[in-house]
mmCIF file of the C-alpha atoms, coordinates in Angstrom:
data_MODEL
# 
_entry.id   MODEL 
# 
loop_
_atom_site.group_PDB 
_atom_site.id 
_atom_site.type_symbol 
_atom_site.label_atom_id 
_atom_site.label_alt_id 
_atom_site.label_comp_id 
_atom_site.label_asym_id 
_atom_site.label_entity_id 
_atom_site.label_seq_id 
_atom_site.pdbx_PDB_ins_code 
_atom_site.Cartn_x 
_atom_site.Cartn_y 
_atom_site.Cartn_z 
_atom_site.occupancy 
_atom_site.B_iso_or_equiv 
_atom_site.pdbx_formal_charge 
_atom_site.auth_seq_id 
_atom_site.auth_comp_id 
_atom_site.auth_asym_id 
_atom_site.auth_atom_id 
_atom_site.pdbx_PDB_model_num 
ATOM 1   C CA . MET A 1 1   ? -50.996 -46.060 -28.198 1.00 0.00 ? 1   MET A CA 1 
ATOM 2   C CA . ARG A 1 2   ? -49.264 -49.251 -29.323 1.00 0.00 ? 2   ARG A CA 1 
ATOM 3   C CA . ILE A 1 3   ? -52.632 -50.975 -29.759 1.00 0.00 ? 3   ILE A CA 1 
ATOM 4   C CA . ILE A 1 4   ? -53.947 -48.132 -31.908 1.00 0.00 ? 4   ILE A CA 1 
ATOM 5   C CA . VAL A 1 5   ? -50.890 -48.199 -34.161 1.00 0.00 ? 5   VAL A CA 1 
ATOM 6   C CA . LEU A 1 6   ? -51.080 -51.984 -34.526 1.00 0.00 ? 6   LEU A CA 1 
ATOM 7   C CA . SER A 1 7   ? -54.797 -51.809 -35.285 1.00 0.00 ? 7   SER A CA 1 
ATOM 8   C CA . LEU A 1 8   ? -54.201 -49.245 -38.003 1.00 0.00 ? 8   LEU A CA 1 
ATOM 9   C CA . LEU A 1 9   ? -51.357 -51.266 -39.502 1.00 0.00 ? 9   LEU A CA 1 
ATOM 10  C CA . PHE A 1 10  ? -53.514 -54.366 -39.437 1.00 0.00 ? 10  PHE A CA 1 
ATOM 11  C CA . LEU A 1 11  ? -56.425 -52.612 -41.157 1.00 0.00 ? 11  LEU A CA 1 
ATOM 12  C CA . LEU A 1 12  ? -54.243 -50.943 -43.766 1.00 0.00 ? 12  LEU A CA 1 
ATOM 13  C CA . SER A 1 13  ? -52.301 -54.087 -44.592 1.00 0.00 ? 13  SER A CA 1 
ATOM 14  C CA . GLY A 1 14  ? -55.340 -56.134 -45.543 1.00 0.00 ? 14  GLY A CA 1 
ATOM 15  C CA . CYS A 1 15  ? -53.963 -59.214 -43.799 1.00 0.00 ? 15  CYS A CA 1 
ATOM 16  C CA . GLU A 1 16  ? -56.449 -61.785 -42.680 1.00 0.00 ? 16  GLU A CA 1 
ATOM 17  C CA . ILE A 1 17  ? -55.481 -62.714 -39.135 1.00 0.00 ? 17  ILE A CA 1 
ATOM 18  C CA . THR A 1 18  ? -57.924 -64.433 -36.870 1.00 0.00 ? 18  THR A CA 1 
ATOM 19  C CA . PRO A 1 19  ? -57.768 -63.982 -33.081 1.00 0.00 ? 19  PRO A CA 1 
ATOM 20  C CA . ASP A 1 20  ? -56.528 -67.536 -32.644 1.00 0.00 ? 20  ASP A CA 1 
ATOM 21  C CA . GLN A 1 21  ? -53.563 -66.772 -34.917 1.00 0.00 ? 21  GLN A CA 1 
ATOM 22  C CA . MET A 1 22  ? -52.663 -63.611 -33.020 1.00 0.00 ? 22  MET A CA 1 
ATOM 23  C CA . TYR A 1 23  ? -52.227 -65.468 -29.756 1.00 0.00 ? 23  TYR A CA 1 
ATOM 24  C CA . ASP A 1 24  ? -50.891 -68.862 -30.723 1.00 0.00 ? 24  ASP A CA 1 
ATOM 25  C CA . TYR A 1 25  ? -49.009 -69.664 -27.544 1.00 0.00 ? 25  TYR A CA 1 
ATOM 26  C CA . ASP A 1 26  ? -47.479 -72.743 -29.165 1.00 0.00 ? 26  ASP A CA 1 
ATOM 27  C CA . LYS A 1 27  ? -45.387 -70.282 -31.152 1.00 0.00 ? 27  LYS A CA 1 
ATOM 28  C CA . VAL A 1 28  ? -44.011 -68.477 -28.104 1.00 0.00 ? 28  VAL A CA 1 
ATOM 29  C CA . HIS A 1 29  ? -40.552 -69.628 -27.065 1.00 0.00 ? 29  HIS A CA 1 
ATOM 30  C CA . TYR A 1 30  ? -38.924 -68.870 -23.726 1.00 0.00 ? 30  TYR A CA 1 
ATOM 31  C CA . SER A 1 31  ? -35.299 -69.260 -22.723 1.00 0.00 ? 31  SER A CA 1 
ATOM 32  C CA . ASP A 1 32  ? -34.492 -70.226 -19.171 1.00 0.00 ? 32  ASP A CA 1 
ATOM 33  C CA . VAL A 1 33  ? -34.424 -66.779 -17.565 1.00 0.00 ? 33  VAL A CA 1 
ATOM 34  C CA . PRO A 1 34  ? -33.900 -63.139 -18.479 1.00 0.00 ? 34  PRO A CA 1 
ATOM 35  C CA . LYS A 1 35  ? -30.232 -62.255 -18.578 1.00 0.00 ? 35  LYS A CA 1 
ATOM 36  C CA . VAL A 1 36  ? -28.264 -59.114 -18.027 1.00 0.00 ? 36  VAL A CA 1 
ATOM 37  C CA . ILE A 1 37  ? -25.664 -58.547 -20.719 1.00 0.00 ? 37  ILE A CA 1 
ATOM 38  C CA . ASN A 1 38  ? -22.545 -56.413 -20.658 1.00 0.00 ? 38  ASN A CA 1 
ATOM 39  C CA . GLU A 1 39  ? -21.664 -53.522 -22.937 1.00 0.00 ? 39  GLU A CA 1 
ATOM 40  C CA . GLU A 1 40  ? -19.389 -55.680 -25.141 1.00 0.00 ? 40  GLU A CA 1 
ATOM 41  C CA . SER A 1 41  ? -22.350 -57.773 -26.314 1.00 0.00 ? 41  SER A CA 1 
ATOM 42  C CA . THR A 1 42  ? -23.260 -57.032 -29.936 1.00 0.00 ? 42  THR A CA 1 
ATOM 43  C CA . GLY A 1 43  ? -25.920 -59.633 -30.660 1.00 0.00 ? 43  GLY A CA 1 
ATOM 44  C CA . ILE A 1 44  ? -29.575 -59.848 -29.773 1.00 0.00 ? 44  ILE A CA 1 
ATOM 45  C CA . SER A 1 45  ? -30.402 -61.857 -26.680 1.00 0.00 ? 45  SER A CA 1 
ATOM 46  C CA . ALA A 1 46  ? -34.139 -62.505 -26.442 1.00 0.00 ? 46  ALA A CA 1 
ATOM 47  C CA . TYR A 1 47  ? -35.603 -64.727 -23.747 1.00 0.00 ? 47  TYR A CA 1 
ATOM 48  C CA . LYS A 1 48  ? -39.173 -64.560 -25.084 1.00 0.00 ? 48  LYS A CA 1 
ATOM 49  C CA . ARG A 1 49  ? -39.716 -64.928 -28.824 1.00 0.00 ? 49  ARG A CA 1 
ATOM 50  C CA . VAL A 1 50  ? -43.061 -64.898 -30.594 1.00 0.00 ? 50  VAL A CA 1 
ATOM 51  C CA . GLU A 1 51  ? -43.225 -66.272 -34.116 1.00 0.00 ? 51  GLU A CA 1 
ATOM 52  C CA . PRO A 1 52  ? -45.386 -64.171 -36.436 1.00 0.00 ? 52  PRO A CA 1 
ATOM 53  C CA . PRO A 1 53  ? -48.406 -66.096 -37.727 1.00 0.00 ? 53  PRO A CA 1 
ATOM 54  C CA . TYR A 1 54  ? -48.651 -66.819 -41.432 1.00 0.00 ? 54  TYR A CA 1 
ATOM 55  C CA . PRO A 1 55  ? -51.471 -64.606 -42.784 1.00 0.00 ? 55  PRO A CA 1 
ATOM 56  C CA . LYS A 1 56  ? -54.378 -66.699 -44.089 1.00 0.00 ? 56  LYS A CA 1 
ATOM 57  C CA . GLY A 1 57  ? -54.500 -64.868 -47.425 1.00 0.00 ? 57  GLY A CA 1 
ATOM 58  C CA . ALA A 1 58  ? -50.801 -65.441 -48.045 1.00 0.00 ? 58  ALA A CA 1 
ATOM 59  C CA . LEU A 1 59  ? -51.102 -69.082 -47.026 1.00 0.00 ? 59  LEU A CA 1 
ATOM 60  C CA . LYS A 1 60  ? -54.165 -69.663 -49.204 1.00 0.00 ? 60  LYS A CA 1 
ATOM 61  C CA . ASN A 1 61  ? -52.500 -68.051 -52.238 1.00 0.00 ? 61  ASN A CA 1 
ATOM 62  C CA . GLY A 1 62  ? -49.079 -69.630 -51.708 1.00 0.00 ? 62  GLY A CA 1 
ATOM 63  C CA . PHE A 1 63  ? -47.173 -66.393 -51.100 1.00 0.00 ? 63  PHE A CA 1 
ATOM 64  C CA . GLU A 1 64  ? -43.750 -66.470 -49.495 1.00 0.00 ? 64  GLU A CA 1 
ATOM 65  C CA . GLY A 1 65  ? -41.630 -63.526 -48.433 1.00 0.00 ? 65  GLY A CA 1 
ATOM 66  C CA . TYR A 1 66  ? -39.737 -61.769 -45.697 1.00 0.00 ? 66  TYR A CA 1 
ATOM 67  C CA . VAL A 1 67  ? -39.714 -58.661 -43.537 1.00 0.00 ? 67  VAL A CA 1 
ATOM 68  C CA . GLY A 1 68  ? -36.582 -56.918 -42.280 1.00 0.00 ? 68  GLY A CA 1 
ATOM 69  C CA . LEU A 1 69  ? -37.004 -54.706 -39.224 1.00 0.00 ? 69  LEU A CA 1 
ATOM 70  C CA . SER A 1 70  ? -34.722 -52.293 -37.415 1.00 0.00 ? 70  SER A CA 1 
ATOM 71  C CA . PHE A 1 71  ? -35.364 -51.417 -33.791 1.00 0.00 ? 71  PHE A CA 1 
ATOM 72  C CA . ASP A 1 72  ? -33.950 -50.329 -30.472 1.00 0.00 ? 72  ASP A CA 1 
ATOM 73  C CA . ILE A 1 73  ? -34.360 -52.096 -27.140 1.00 0.00 ? 73  ILE A CA 1 
ATOM 74  C CA . ASP A 1 74  ? -35.421 -49.958 -24.185 1.00 0.00 ? 74  ASP A CA 1 
ATOM 75  C CA . GLU A 1 75  ? -34.159 -50.215 -20.623 1.00 0.00 ? 75  GLU A CA 1 
ATOM 76  C CA . THR A 1 76  ? -36.862 -52.773 -19.751 1.00 0.00 ? 76  THR A CA 1 
ATOM 77  C CA . GLY A 1 77  ? -35.988 -55.116 -22.635 1.00 0.00 ? 77  GLY A CA 1 
ATOM 78  C CA . LYS A 1 78  ? -38.852 -54.241 -25.029 1.00 0.00 ? 78  LYS A CA 1 
ATOM 79  C CA . ALA A 1 79  ? -38.471 -53.394 -28.730 1.00 0.00 ? 79  ALA A CA 1 
ATOM 80  C CA . ILE A 1 80  ? -39.058 -49.716 -29.519 1.00 0.00 ? 80  ILE A CA 1 
ATOM 81  C CA . ASN A 1 81  ? -38.644 -47.452 -32.560 1.00 0.00 ? 81  ASN A CA 1 
ATOM 82  C CA . ILE A 1 82  ? -39.446 -50.376 -34.852 1.00 0.00 ? 82  ILE A CA 1 
ATOM 83  C CA . LYS A 1 83  ? -39.099 -49.606 -38.555 1.00 0.00 ? 83  LYS A CA 1 
ATOM 84  C CA . ILE A 1 84  ? -39.588 -51.733 -41.642 1.00 0.00 ? 84  ILE A CA 1 
ATOM 85  C CA . ILE A 1 85  ? -36.360 -51.663 -43.629 1.00 0.00 ? 85  ILE A CA 1 
ATOM 86  C CA . ASP A 1 86  ? -37.257 -54.229 -46.285 1.00 0.00 ? 86  ASP A CA 1 
ATOM 87  C CA . SER A 1 87  ? -40.150 -56.491 -47.175 1.00 0.00 ? 87  SER A CA 1 
ATOM 88  C CA . LYS A 1 88  ? -41.245 -58.683 -50.029 1.00 0.00 ? 88  LYS A CA 1 
ATOM 89  C CA . PRO A 1 89  ? -44.002 -58.637 -51.035 1.00 0.00 ? 89  PRO A CA 1 
ATOM 90  C CA . SER A 1 90  ? -44.851 -55.233 -49.631 1.00 0.00 ? 90  SER A CA 1 
ATOM 91  C CA . TYR A 1 91  ? -47.607 -55.110 -47.006 1.00 0.00 ? 91  TYR A CA 1 
ATOM 92  C CA . MET A 1 92  ? -48.190 -58.877 -46.975 1.00 0.00 ? 92  MET A CA 1 
ATOM 93  C CA . PHE A 1 93  ? -46.266 -59.843 -43.830 1.00 0.00 ? 93  PHE A CA 1 
ATOM 94  C CA . GLU A 1 94  ? -45.413 -56.492 -42.251 1.00 0.00 ? 94  GLU A CA 1 
ATOM 95  C CA . SER A 1 95  ? -48.162 -56.139 -39.639 1.00 0.00 ? 95  SER A CA 1 
ATOM 96  C CA . VAL A 1 96  ? -47.745 -59.671 -38.256 1.00 0.00 ? 96  VAL A CA 1 
ATOM 97  C CA . SER A 1 97  ? -43.979 -59.144 -38.061 1.00 0.00 ? 97  SER A CA 1 
ATOM 98  C CA . LEU A 1 98  ? -44.351 -55.830 -36.226 1.00 0.00 ? 98  LEU A CA 1 
ATOM 99  C CA . ARG A 1 99  ? -46.851 -57.301 -33.796 1.00 0.00 ? 99  ARG A CA 1 
ATOM 100 C CA . ALA A 1 100 ? -44.662 -60.341 -33.083 1.00 0.00 ? 100 ALA A CA 1 
ATOM 101 C CA . LEU A 1 101 ? -41.532 -58.268 -32.414 1.00 0.00 ? 101 LEU A CA 1 
ATOM 102 C CA . MET A 1 102 ? -43.468 -56.064 -29.996 1.00 0.00 ? 102 MET A CA 1 
ATOM 103 C CA . GLU A 1 103 ? -44.143 -59.193 -27.909 1.00 0.00 ? 103 GLU A CA 1 
ATOM 104 C CA . TRP A 1 104 ? -40.483 -60.200 -27.633 1.00 0.00 ? 104 TRP A CA 1 
ATOM 105 C CA . ASP A 1 105 ? -38.617 -59.699 -24.357 1.00 0.00 ? 105 ASP A CA 1 
ATOM 106 C CA . PHE A 1 106 ? -34.905 -58.996 -24.629 1.00 0.00 ? 106 PHE A CA 1 
ATOM 107 C CA . SER A 1 107 ? -32.107 -59.260 -22.119 1.00 0.00 ? 107 SER A CA 1 
ATOM 108 C CA . ARG A 1 108 ? -31.318 -55.900 -20.564 1.00 0.00 ? 108 ARG A CA 1 
ATOM 109 C CA . LEU A 1 109 ? -28.008 -54.141 -21.023 1.00 0.00 ? 109 LEU A CA 1 
ATOM 110 C CA . VAL A 1 110 ? -26.751 -52.924 -17.646 1.00 0.00 ? 110 VAL A CA 1 
ATOM 111 C CA . VAL A 1 111 ? -23.700 -50.678 -17.323 1.00 0.00 ? 111 VAL A CA 1 
ATOM 112 C CA . ASP A 1 112 ? -22.500 -49.738 -13.835 1.00 0.00 ? 112 ASP A CA 1 
ATOM 113 C CA . GLY A 1 113 ? -25.797 -50.985 -12.415 1.00 0.00 ? 113 GLY A CA 1 
ATOM 114 C CA . ILE A 1 114 ? -27.910 -48.771 -14.711 1.00 0.00 ? 114 ILE A CA 1 
ATOM 115 C CA . PRO A 1 115 ? -30.115 -50.308 -17.447 1.00 0.00 ? 115 PRO A CA 1 
ATOM 116 C CA . GLN A 1 116 ? -29.255 -48.898 -20.879 1.00 0.00 ? 116 GLN A CA 1 
ATOM 117 C CA . GLU A 1 117 ? -31.057 -48.597 -24.194 1.00 0.00 ? 117 GLU A CA 1 
ATOM 118 C CA . GLN A 1 118 ? -29.626 -50.763 -26.982 1.00 0.00 ? 118 GLN A CA 1 
ATOM 119 C CA . ARG A 1 119 ? -29.723 -49.166 -30.412 1.00 0.00 ? 119 ARG A CA 1 
ATOM 120 C CA . GLY A 1 120 ? -29.427 -50.259 -34.010 1.00 0.00 ? 120 GLY A CA 1 
ATOM 121 C CA . LYS A 1 121 ? -30.660 -53.856 -33.828 1.00 0.00 ? 121 LYS A CA 1 
ATOM 122 C CA . THR A 1 122 ? -32.058 -55.657 -36.875 1.00 0.00 ? 122 THR A CA 1 
ATOM 123 C CA . ILE A 1 123 ? -33.992 -58.844 -37.475 1.00 0.00 ? 123 ILE A CA 1 
ATOM 124 C CA . MET A 1 124 ? -35.401 -60.675 -40.496 1.00 0.00 ? 124 MET A CA 1 
ATOM 125 C CA . PHE A 1 125 ? -38.601 -62.705 -40.388 1.00 0.00 ? 125 PHE A CA 1 
ATOM 126 C CA . ASN A 1 126 ? -38.832 -65.239 -43.241 1.00 0.00 ? 126 ASN A CA 1 
ATOM 127 C CA . PHE A 1 127 ? -42.170 -66.611 -44.371 1.00 0.00 ? 127 PHE A CA 1 
ATOM 128 C CA . GLU A 1 128 ? -41.718 -69.870 -46.259 1.00 0.00 ? 128 GLU A CA 1 
ATOM 129 C CA . LEU A 1 129 ? -44.220 -72.589 -47.058 1.00 0.00 ? 129 LEU A CA 1 
ATOM 130 C CA . GLU A 1 130 ? -43.238 -76.150 -46.258 1.00 0.00 ? 130 GLU A CA 1 
# 
């Protein structure tokens, strides 16, 4: 289901992403190991981060922008219920940001030995040319 949704977002957004951009493993960052966090933790603790690729069309035309996302983290440490809360310019960077966040792995919240969902997280992806 996730692949279908991403495919539709990709097609509707008009972004030009080549397969080599989608899986640029040089832009995947790992921390040492997954962690378990306690219920007092308020921040996001991700041990696998994937940087969204810069869409070719945006790069070629010199566009910069950002995408703000809200999401929850499920019991396994994956982002779920991802929603776009802000983006500029609209539709330019949204699909690559959604796809990248879906690849992140977050530390799990465990309370009394039971993994818990973490709600109300936000992140901003900035797209700036050097």
